[in-house]
C-alpha angles and dihedrals in degrees: 000000000000130000120243117202116220122211136167131175087217088077129051116281115250111272093204143021097308141090127245086239142344124215118207116174108316094336125093118195111202117203118231115282122209120198096273120148102233092216095056103019087225128124114262117244128226104083134268097324093054090044093051091048091052093047090052090045089054092047092049089055091052092046090053092047087055091051097256143093140217087273087070096050113116101176136027125191117197122192117189134178091215122031090196083079090059095109091055094051091043090055091051091049090050088060091059104043137050132195128322086051122204121253112268144194122195118194133177113226132188095238143349132211117288092004095292118165094213140026124184132194130182146191118219128193118209123202 
């Protein structure tokens, strides 16, 4: 089974030695997305809600580039610098998924790249 690298200009370019996503068989592993605007490669302003929206927007673009959608996502990993913002990020996630929801892990971390407040990764299963 060979790896297929996934890339789209509708999401931020990788800022290190990694791919936006890798497809292997029917699984697509999406790298973590921070709330970078792909046009400027700068963090979006507006606080945690705006940052979570942008991270999910970036992930949606990568899902679509891989031939899938959020309906195919089986796992979400959320990394936040302040878990007291959990309700805000949870509300944003609820706008992107419907039942049955994907599995999820939410972890507080000391810091994220470029000073982001949230980073989100996903695993998607294609038919």
